[in-house]
Structure formats: structure tokens, C-alpha cells
N, CA, C and O atoms as a CHARMM CRD file, in Angstrom:
* protein
*
  280
    1    1 MET  N      6.95700  -0.82900   9.47900 PROA 1      0.00000
    2    1 MET  CA     7.29400   0.65900   9.73800 PROA 1      0.00000
    3    1 MET  C      7.54200   1.04100   8.23900 PROA 1      0.00000
    4    1 MET  O      8.01400   0.25300   7.41900 PROA 1      0.00000
    5    2 PRO  N      7.17100   2.34600   7.96500 PROA 2      0.00000
    6    2 PRO  CA     7.33800   2.92900   6.55600 PROA 2      0.00000
    7    2 PRO  C      8.90300   3.13300   6.21500 PROA 2      0.00000
    8    2 PRO  O      9.71100   3.62100   7.00500 PROA 2      0.00000
    9    3 LEU  N      9.21000   2.67400   4.88300 PROA 3      0.00000
   10    3 LEU  CA    10.63600   2.65600   4.50500 PROA 3      0.00000
   11    3 LEU  C     11.11500   4.24600   4.72100 PROA 3      0.00000
   12    3 LEU  O     12.31500   4.47600   4.56600 PROA 3      0.00000
   13    4 LEU  N     10.39700   5.13800   5.00600 PROA 4      0.00000
   14    4 LEU  CA    10.88800   6.64300   5.21600 PROA 4      0.00000
   15    4 LEU  C     11.46000   6.70100   6.57500 PROA 4      0.00000
   16    4 LEU  O     12.14300   7.68200   6.86900 PROA 4      0.00000
   17    5 PHE  N     11.24900   5.70700   7.48900 PROA 5      0.00000
   18    5 PHE  CA    11.60100   5.81600   8.76300 PROA 5      0.00000
   19    5 PHE  C     13.06900   4.90200   8.96100 PROA 5      0.00000
   20    5 PHE  O     13.50800   4.65700  10.08500 PROA 5      0.00000
   21    6 THR  N     13.61100   4.53400   7.95300 PROA 6      0.00000
   22    6 THR  CA    14.77900   3.58900   8.00200 PROA 6      0.00000
   23    6 THR  C     15.78400   4.53000   7.87900 PROA 6      0.00000
   24    6 THR  O     15.52700   5.68800   7.54900 PROA 6      0.00000
   25    7 SER  N     17.15200   4.05800   8.16600 PROA 7      0.00000
   26    7 SER  CA    18.49500   4.80600   8.22600 PROA 7      0.00000
   27    7 SER  C     19.39700   4.34600   6.91900 PROA 7      0.00000
   28    7 SER  O     19.17700   3.27900   6.34600 PROA 7      0.00000
   29    8 ALA  N     20.17200   5.03000   6.61300 PROA 8      0.00000
   30    8 ALA  CA    21.05700   4.62100   5.78800 PROA 8      0.00000
   31    8 ALA  C     22.06100   3.62700   6.11300 PROA 8      0.00000
   32    8 ALA  O     22.83400   3.74400   7.06300 PROA 8      0.00000
   33    9 GLY  N     22.03900   2.66600   5.32600 PROA 9      0.00000
   34    9 GLY  CA    22.96200   1.35200   5.52000 PROA 9      0.00000
   35    9 GLY  C     22.02200   0.34500   5.91400 PROA 9      0.00000
   36    9 GLY  O     22.38700  -0.83000   5.96900 PROA 9      0.00000
   37   10 ASP  N     20.64300   0.74100   6.24300 PROA 10     0.00000
   38   10 ASP  CA    19.64100  -0.53200   6.52300 PROA 10     0.00000
   39   10 ASP  C     19.45400  -1.40300   5.40200 PROA 10     0.00000
   40   10 ASP  O     19.45400  -1.03200   4.22800 PROA 10     0.00000
   41   11 GLU  N     19.27100  -2.74100   5.86700 PROA 11     0.00000
   42   11 GLU  CA    18.97000  -3.78800   4.84400 PROA 11     0.00000
   43   11 GLU  C     17.35700  -4.27100   5.40000 PROA 11     0.00000
   44   11 GLU  O     17.21000  -4.72200   6.53600 PROA 11     0.00000
   45   12 VAL  N     16.38900  -4.13400   4.59600 PROA 12     0.00000
   46   12 VAL  CA    14.94500  -4.26400   4.80700 PROA 12     0.00000
   47   12 VAL  C     14.39100  -5.12100   3.74700 PROA 12     0.00000
   48   12 VAL  O     14.98300  -5.30700   2.68400 PROA 12     0.00000
   49   13 ARG  N     13.16600  -5.68300   4.06200 PROA 13     0.00000
   50   13 ARG  CA    12.26100  -6.37000   2.89100 PROA 13     0.00000
   51   13 ARG  C     11.04200  -5.67800   2.82700 PROA 13     0.00000
   52   13 ARG  O     10.57800  -5.15800   3.84200 PROA 13     0.00000
   53   14 VAL  N     10.40200  -5.60700   1.60100 PROA 14     0.00000
   54   14 VAL  CA     9.02600  -4.86900   1.52900 PROA 14     0.00000
   55   14 VAL  C      8.10100  -5.94500   2.15800 PROA 14     0.00000
   56   14 VAL  O      8.11800  -7.12800   1.81900 PROA 14     0.00000
   57   15 ALA  N      7.30800  -5.42600   3.08700 PROA 15     0.00000
   58   15 ALA  CA     6.23600  -6.00000   3.63600 PROA 15     0.00000
   59   15 ALA  C      4.75600  -5.79900   2.92800 PROA 15     0.00000
   60   15 ALA  O      4.00000  -6.72600   2.63500 PROA 15     0.00000
   61   16 SER  N      4.54100  -4.60900   2.74800 PROA 16     0.00000
   62   16 SER  CA     3.37500  -4.48100   1.67100 PROA 16     0.00000
   63   16 SER  C      3.36700  -2.92600   1.31100 PROA 16     0.00000
   64   16 SER  O      4.07400  -2.13900   1.94100 PROA 16     0.00000
   65   17 ILE  N      2.56200  -2.53500   0.30100 PROA 17     0.00000
   66   17 ILE  CA     2.67900  -1.24500  -0.49000 PROA 17     0.00000
   67   17 ILE  C      1.31700  -0.73000  -0.07300 PROA 17     0.00000
   68   17 ILE  O      0.35100  -1.49200  -0.05500 PROA 17     0.00000
   69   18 GLY  N      1.21100   0.65500   0.29100 PROA 18     0.00000
   70   18 GLY  CA    -0.12600   1.15200   0.40100 PROA 18     0.00000
   71   18 GLY  C     -0.14300   2.20800  -0.87400 PROA 18     0.00000
   72   18 GLY  O      0.79200   2.32700  -1.66500 PROA 18     0.00000
   73   19 GLY  N     -1.47100   3.00500  -0.92900 PROA 19     0.00000
   74   19 GLY  CA    -1.62500   3.95700  -1.94000 PROA 19     0.00000
   75   19 GLY  C     -2.82900   3.38700  -2.85800 PROA 19     0.00000
   76   19 GLY  O     -3.40300   2.33500  -2.57800 PROA 19     0.00000
   77   20 ASN  N     -3.14800   4.16300  -3.95800 PROA 20     0.00000
   78   20 ASN  CA    -4.12800   3.55200  -4.74800 PROA 20     0.00000
   79   20 ASN  C     -3.32400   2.60300  -5.79900 PROA 20     0.00000
   80   20 ASN  O     -2.12900   2.33200  -5.67900 PROA 20     0.00000
   81   21 ALA  N     -4.22900   2.10800  -6.92600 PROA 21     0.00000
   82   21 ALA  CA    -3.87900   0.99200  -7.79800 PROA 21     0.00000
   83   21 ALA  C     -2.59600   1.39100  -8.66700 PROA 21     0.00000
   84   21 ALA  O     -1.64600   0.65000  -8.91500 PROA 21     0.00000
   85   22 ALA  N     -2.76000   2.66600  -9.06200 PROA 22     0.00000
   86   22 ALA  CA    -1.66700   3.16100  -9.82500 PROA 22     0.00000
   87   22 ALA  C     -0.30600   3.27600  -9.22200 PROA 22     0.00000
   88   22 ALA  O      0.72300   3.05200  -9.86000 PROA 22     0.00000
   89   23 VAL  N     -0.34300   3.65700  -7.88900 PROA 23     0.00000
   90   23 VAL  CA     0.98100   3.64100  -7.17100 PROA 23     0.00000
   91   23 VAL  C      1.45800   2.37400  -6.86300 PROA 23     0.00000
   92   23 VAL  O      2.68200   2.25500  -6.92700 PROA 23     0.00000
   93   24 LYS  N      0.75200   1.30600  -6.51800 PROA 24     0.00000
   94   24 LYS  CA     1.19200   0.00100  -6.23700 PROA 24     0.00000
   95   24 LYS  C      1.55600  -0.44900  -7.49500 PROA 24     0.00000
   96   24 LYS  O      2.58900  -1.11700  -7.44400 PROA 24     0.00000
   97   25 GLN  N      1.04200  -0.31700  -8.71600 PROA 25     0.00000
   98   25 GLN  CA     1.40700  -0.96400 -10.01800 PROA 25     0.00000
   99   25 GLN  C      2.68600  -0.34600 -10.43500 PROA 25     0.00000
  100   25 GLN  O      3.51600  -1.06000 -10.99800 PROA 25     0.00000
  101   26 ARG  N      2.92400   0.85900 -10.22500 PROA 26     0.00000
  102   26 ARG  CA     4.23100   1.83900 -10.48600 PROA 26     0.00000
  103   26 ARG  C      5.29800   1.09400  -9.70400 PROA 26     0.00000
  104   26 ARG  O      6.19800   0.48100 -10.27800 PROA 26     0.00000
  105   27 LEU  N      5.17600   1.16000  -8.32800 PROA 27     0.00000
  106   27 LEU  CA     6.17400   0.54100  -7.44900 PROA 27     0.00000
  107   27 LEU  C      6.61600  -0.99200  -7.80400 PROA 27     0.00000
  108   27 LEU  O      7.77100  -1.41400  -7.74600 PROA 27     0.00000
  109   28 ASN  N      5.44700  -1.74400  -8.18800 PROA 28     0.00000
  110   28 ASN  CA     5.69500  -3.01600  -8.48300 PROA 28     0.00000
  111   28 ASN  C      6.59100  -3.17300  -9.83700 PROA 28     0.00000
  112   28 ASN  O      7.40400  -4.09200  -9.93800 PROA 28     0.00000
  113   29 GLU  N      6.40600  -2.30200 -10.77400 PROA 29     0.00000
  114   29 GLU  CA     7.02100  -2.21900 -11.85000 PROA 29     0.00000
  115   29 GLU  C      8.57200  -1.86000 -11.77800 PROA 29     0.00000
  116   29 GLU  O      9.35100  -2.22200 -12.66000 PROA 29     0.00000
  117   30 ILE  N      8.90200  -1.24000 -10.84400 PROA 30     0.00000
  118   30 ILE  CA    10.31900  -0.72000 -10.65500 PROA 30     0.00000
  119   30 ILE  C     11.08300  -1.51600  -9.68200 PROA 30     0.00000
  120   30 ILE  O     12.23700  -1.23100  -9.36200 PROA 30     0.00000
  121   31 GLY  N     10.26000  -2.77100  -9.10000 PROA 31     0.00000
  122   31 GLY  CA    11.04600  -3.62900  -8.36800 PROA 31     0.00000
  123   31 GLY  C     10.58500  -3.71900  -6.77800 PROA 31     0.00000
  124   31 GLY  O     11.12300  -4.51800  -6.01100 PROA 31     0.00000
  125   32 PHE  N      9.60000  -2.87500  -6.39200 PROA 32     0.00000
  126   32 PHE  CA     9.20600  -2.91700  -5.07500 PROA 32     0.00000
  127   32 PHE  C      8.03500  -3.97900  -4.91600 PROA 32     0.00000
  128   32 PHE  O      6.85900  -3.64900  -4.76700 PROA 32     0.00000
  129   33 ASN  N      8.43100  -5.12600  -4.96000 PROA 33     0.00000
  130   33 ASN  CA     7.44100  -6.29400  -4.61500 PROA 33     0.00000
  131   33 ASN  C      7.51700  -6.78100  -3.20600 PROA 33     0.00000
  132   33 ASN  O      8.50000  -6.55600  -2.50000 PROA 33     0.00000
  133   34 VAL  N      6.46600  -7.45300  -2.79900 PROA 34     0.00000
  134   34 VAL  CA     6.44100  -7.90500  -1.40600 PROA 34     0.00000
  135   34 VAL  C      7.56700  -8.94100  -1.43600 PROA 34     0.00000
  136   34 VAL  O      7.72800  -9.74800  -2.35200 PROA 34     0.00000
  137   35 GLY  N      8.37700  -8.83100  -0.27000 PROA 35     0.00000
  138   35 GLY  CA     9.44000  -9.75800   0.03500 PROA 35     0.00000
  139   35 GLY  C     10.78900  -9.27500  -0.88600 PROA 35     0.00000
  140   35 GLY  O     11.76000 -10.02300  -0.99600 PROA 35     0.00000
  141   36 ALA  N     10.74400  -8.17200  -1.42000 PROA 36     0.00000
  142   36 ALA  CA    12.05200  -7.88000  -2.24700 PROA 36     0.00000
  143   36 ALA  C     13.07800  -7.20800  -1.23800 PROA 36     0.00000
  144   36 ALA  O     12.58800  -6.41300  -0.43600 PROA 36     0.00000
  145   37 PRO  N     14.33300  -7.41900  -1.19100 PROA 37     0.00000
  146   37 PRO  CA    15.35000  -6.88400  -0.44300 PROA 37     0.00000
  147   37 PRO  C     15.38400  -5.17800  -0.90500 PROA 37     0.00000
  148   37 PRO  O     15.21900  -4.74400  -2.04500 PROA 37     0.00000
  149   38 ILE  N     15.61700  -4.47500   0.20600 PROA 38     0.00000
  150   38 ILE  CA    16.00900  -3.15800  -0.24000 PROA 38     0.00000
  151   38 ILE  C     17.09800  -2.50000   0.68800 PROA 38     0.00000
  152   38 ILE  O     17.00800  -2.49400   1.91600 PROA 38     0.00000
  153   39 SER  N     17.98500  -2.02900   0.07800 PROA 39     0.00000
  154   39 SER  CA    19.32300  -1.27100   0.72200 PROA 39     0.00000
  155   39 SER  C     18.93500   0.19000   0.86700 PROA 39     0.00000
  156   39 SER  O     18.39300   0.70500  -0.11100 PROA 39     0.00000
  157   40 VAL  N     19.14000   0.93800   1.96100 PROA 40     0.00000
  158   40 VAL  CA    18.90600   2.17200   2.11600 PROA 40     0.00000
  159   40 VAL  C     20.27600   2.70400   1.61700 PROA 40     0.00000
  160   40 VAL  O     21.27700   2.23500   2.15700 PROA 40     0.00000
  161   41 VAL  N     20.43600   3.71100   0.56000 PROA 41     0.00000
  162   41 VAL  CA    21.80400   3.98500   0.37800 PROA 41     0.00000
  163   41 VAL  C     21.99900   5.34000   1.17300 PROA 41     0.00000
  164   41 VAL  O     22.93100   5.38200   1.97600 PROA 41     0.00000
  165   42 GLN  N     21.29500   6.30400   1.03000 PROA 42     0.00000
  166   42 GLN  CA    21.14300   7.55600   1.68700 PROA 42     0.00000
  167   42 GLN  C     19.89300   8.33500   1.74800 PROA 42     0.00000
  168   42 GLN  O     19.00800   8.32300   0.89300 PROA 42     0.00000
  169   43 LYS  N     19.90600   9.03300   2.87500 PROA 43     0.00000
  170   43 LYS  CA    18.64000   9.75500   3.16600 PROA 43     0.00000
  171   43 LYS  C     19.01800  11.21200   2.66900 PROA 43     0.00000
  172   43 LYS  O     20.12900  11.69500   2.88500 PROA 43     0.00000
  173   44 ILE  N     18.05000  11.85000   2.01500 PROA 44     0.00000
  174   44 ILE  CA    18.27600  13.10000   1.39000 PROA 44     0.00000
  175   44 ILE  C     16.93200  14.08900   1.89500 PROA 44     0.00000
  176   44 ILE  O     15.83600  13.64000   2.23000 PROA 44     0.00000
  177   45 ALA  N     17.23800  15.23900   1.86400 PROA 45     0.00000
  178   45 ALA  CA    16.18700  16.15500   2.27900 PROA 45     0.00000
  179   45 ALA  C     14.79800  15.93900   1.81200 PROA 45     0.00000
  180   45 ALA  O     13.85300  16.17800   2.56400 PROA 45     0.00000
  181   46 THR  N     14.59600  15.40900   0.36000 PROA 46     0.00000
  182   46 THR  CA    13.27000  15.15300  -0.08700 PROA 46     0.00000
  183   46 THR  C     12.99800  13.85500  -0.19900 PROA 46     0.00000
  184   46 THR  O     12.02600  13.54400  -0.88700 PROA 46     0.00000
  185   47 GLY  N     13.80200  12.79700   0.45600 PROA 47     0.00000
  186   47 GLY  CA    13.40100  11.30000   0.65000 PROA 47     0.00000
  187   47 GLY  C     14.60900  10.61800   0.97400 PROA 47     0.00000
  188   47 GLY  O     15.43100  10.90800   1.84300 PROA 47     0.00000
  189   48 LEU  N     14.61000   9.50700   0.01700 PROA 48     0.00000
  190   48 LEU  CA    15.59600   8.18200   0.10200 PROA 48     0.00000
  191   48 LEU  C     16.18000   8.10800  -1.12800 PROA 48     0.00000
  192   48 LEU  O     15.59700   8.36100  -2.18200 PROA 48     0.00000
  193   49 ILE  N     17.45200   7.72900  -1.00900 PROA 49     0.00000
  194   49 ILE  CA    17.96300   6.78200  -2.26400 PROA 49     0.00000
  195   49 ILE  C     18.14300   5.40000  -1.97600 PROA 49     0.00000
  196   49 ILE  O     18.93500   5.16600  -1.06400 PROA 49     0.00000
  197   50 VAL  N     17.55500   4.34800  -2.57600 PROA 50     0.00000
  198   50 VAL  CA    17.43800   3.11600  -2.22100 PROA 50     0.00000
  199   50 VAL  C     18.21000   2.12000  -3.34600 PROA 50     0.00000
  200   50 VAL  O     18.46300   2.52500  -4.48100 PROA 50     0.00000
  201   51 LYS  N     18.44600   1.18200  -3.02200 PROA 51     0.00000
  202   51 LYS  CA    19.12300   0.26000  -4.07900 PROA 51     0.00000
  203   51 LYS  C     18.34700  -1.00100  -4.06100 PROA 51     0.00000
  204   51 LYS  O     18.61100  -1.75300  -3.12200 PROA 51     0.00000
  205   52 VAL  N     17.33100  -1.43800  -5.01100 PROA 52     0.00000
  206   52 VAL  CA    16.53500  -2.37400  -5.20400 PROA 52     0.00000
  207   52 VAL  C     16.74400  -3.27500  -6.60400 PROA 52     0.00000
  208   52 VAL  O     16.78400  -2.74900  -7.71600 PROA 52     0.00000
  209   53 LYS  N     16.84400  -4.40300  -6.42200 PROA 53     0.00000
  210   53 LYS  CA    17.28400  -5.20800  -7.49900 PROA 53     0.00000
  211   53 LYS  C     18.38300  -4.72600  -8.60200 PROA 53     0.00000
  212   53 LYS  O     18.19400  -4.64900  -9.81600 PROA 53     0.00000
  213   54 GLY  N     19.49500  -4.44100  -7.93400 PROA 54     0.00000
  214   54 GLY  CA    20.58600  -3.83700  -8.44800 PROA 54     0.00000
  215   54 GLY  C     20.69700  -2.43600  -8.94700 PROA 54     0.00000
  216   54 GLY  O     21.70400  -1.96600  -9.47800 PROA 54     0.00000
  217   55 ALA  N     19.35600  -1.68900  -8.68900 PROA 55     0.00000
  218   55 ALA  CA    19.13500  -0.25400  -9.35100 PROA 55     0.00000
  219   55 ALA  C     19.26600   0.82300  -8.20600 PROA 55     0.00000
  220   55 ALA  O     18.90700   0.50700  -7.07200 PROA 55     0.00000
  221   56 ARG  N     19.66900   1.84100  -8.40900 PROA 56     0.00000
  222   56 ARG  CA    19.49400   2.79700  -7.30600 PROA 56     0.00000
  223   56 ARG  C     18.48100   3.79800  -7.81000 PROA 56     0.00000
  224   56 ARG  O     18.56600   4.36800  -8.89700 PROA 56     0.00000
  225   57 ILE  N     17.37800   3.98600  -6.79800 PROA 57     0.00000
  226   57 ILE  CA    16.23000   4.80100  -7.09200 PROA 57     0.00000
  227   57 ILE  C     15.95700   5.82700  -6.13700 PROA 57     0.00000
  228   57 ILE  O     15.84500   5.55700  -4.94200 PROA 57     0.00000
  229   58 ALA  N     15.84800   6.93600  -6.56500 PROA 58     0.00000
  230   58 ALA  CA    15.34900   8.10300  -5.54900 PROA 58     0.00000
  231   58 ALA  C     13.85300   8.22600  -5.25300 PROA 58     0.00000
  232   58 ALA  O     13.00100   8.36500  -6.13100 PROA 58     0.00000
  233   59 LEU  N     13.61500   8.16500  -3.98100 PROA 59     0.00000
  234   59 LEU  CA    11.92400   8.01900  -3.70600 PROA 59     0.00000
  235   59 LEU  C     11.62600   9.28500  -2.90100 PROA 59     0.00000
  236   59 LEU  O     12.41800   9.60900  -2.01600 PROA 59     0.00000
  237   60 ASP  N     10.50700  10.04300  -3.15400 PROA 60     0.00000
  238   60 ASP  CA    10.33700  11.16500  -2.48400 PROA 60     0.00000
  239   60 ASP  C      9.68300  10.57300  -1.07200 PROA 60     0.00000
  240   60 ASP  O      9.42700   9.39000  -0.85100 PROA 60     0.00000
  241   61 ARG  N      9.47100  11.73900  -0.14300 PROA 61     0.00000
  242   61 ARG  CA     9.00800  11.29800   1.25500 PROA 61     0.00000
  243   61 ARG  C      7.60500  10.72200   1.05200 PROA 61     0.00000
  244   61 ARG  O      7.32800   9.74900   1.75400 PROA 61     0.00000
  245   62 SER  N      6.85600  11.08600   0.36500 PROA 62     0.00000
  246   62 SER  CA     5.38700  10.58600   0.18400 PROA 62     0.00000
  247   62 SER  C      5.54400   9.28600  -0.16000 PROA 62     0.00000
  248   62 SER  O      5.04500   8.40600   0.54100 PROA 62     0.00000
  249   63 MET  N      6.24400   9.00200  -1.26500 PROA 63     0.00000
  250   63 MET  CA     6.29400   7.64800  -2.07300 PROA 63     0.00000
  251   63 MET  C      6.90300   6.70800  -0.81600 PROA 63     0.00000
  252   63 MET  O      6.37700   5.62200  -0.57300 PROA 63     0.00000
  253   64 ALA  N      7.93500   7.15200  -0.11200 PROA 64     0.00000
  254   64 ALA  CA     8.69900   6.02500   0.91400 PROA 64     0.00000
  255   64 ALA  C      7.84700   5.89500   1.89400 PROA 64     0.00000
  256   64 ALA  O      8.02500   4.87300   2.55600 PROA 64     0.00000
  257   65 GLY  N      6.92500   6.61300   2.24700 PROA 65     0.00000
  258   65 GLY  CA     5.88100   6.51500   3.25300 PROA 65     0.00000
  259   65 GLY  C      4.71000   5.43000   2.94100 PROA 65     0.00000
  260   65 GLY  O      3.95000   4.95600   3.78600 PROA 65     0.00000
  261   66 LYS  N      4.72600   5.14800   1.60700 PROA 66     0.00000
  262   66 LYS  CA     3.72200   4.28400   1.32300 PROA 66     0.00000
  263   66 LYS  C      4.21600   2.81700   1.29900 PROA 66     0.00000
  264   66 LYS  O      3.42000   1.87900   1.27400 PROA 66     0.00000
  265   67 ILE  N      5.56100   2.65600   1.30900 PROA 67     0.00000
  266   67 ILE  CA     6.24100   1.43000   1.31000 PROA 67     0.00000
  267   67 ILE  C      6.60100   0.78900   2.82300 PROA 67     0.00000
  268   67 ILE  O      7.54500   1.18200   3.50700 PROA 67     0.00000
  269   68 LEU  N      5.71800  -0.21200   3.18800 PROA 68     0.00000
  270   68 LEU  CA     5.94100  -0.64200   4.59400 PROA 68     0.00000
  271   68 LEU  C      7.08200  -1.86400   4.48100 PROA 68     0.00000
  272   68 LEU  O      7.05800  -2.68100   3.56000 PROA 68     0.00000
  273   69 VAL  N      8.10500  -1.87200   5.57100 PROA 69     0.00000
  274   69 VAL  CA     9.09800  -2.85700   5.36300 PROA 69     0.00000
  275   69 VAL  C      9.19800  -3.60100   6.74800 PROA 69     0.00000
  276   69 VAL  O      8.59800  -3.26200   7.76900 PROA 69     0.00000
  277   70 CYS  N      9.94100  -4.52600   6.63400 PROA 70     0.00000
  278   70 CYS  CA    10.16200  -5.22000   8.10500 PROA 70     0.00000
  279   70 CYS  C     11.97300  -5.68100   8.14800 PROA 70     0.00000
  280   70 CYS  O     12.44700  -6.22900   9.14300 PROA 70     0.00000
């Protein structure tokens, strides 16, 4: 399921990342690697705030839709 469909408080893991090579590389650089744990901190009107590898990161709806989690 896309990260976009999770709820605040959910603990999930990255299953795969979609998008072009540049998007995949950027997400990988900021910690969204396959198997990485993600905590959904808050849903906001424009996307999500998540915690990955100890950092809080805001993702817009488009980017959150490219990250598949389980």
C-alpha cells in the first residue's frame, strides 16, 4: 500500500519505491531504503510528516504515493 494511505501513529517498513531514477535516488539518500522502518507522525493537508532514521521529514502527497510500505 502507498505510504500516503497510512494513518498517524502507524509503524511501517518500505517495501518498494516507484518513480524515475532521480526520485528513487533522492528518497534513498534521505533514508527511504527498502526495509527501512518509518513512523507516521502526522497527516497534513499537503501530505505527511514521517520519522525515518531519527529524522522528521515532510513529504508531499505525490512523493508519499511513490513509497510502497508493508
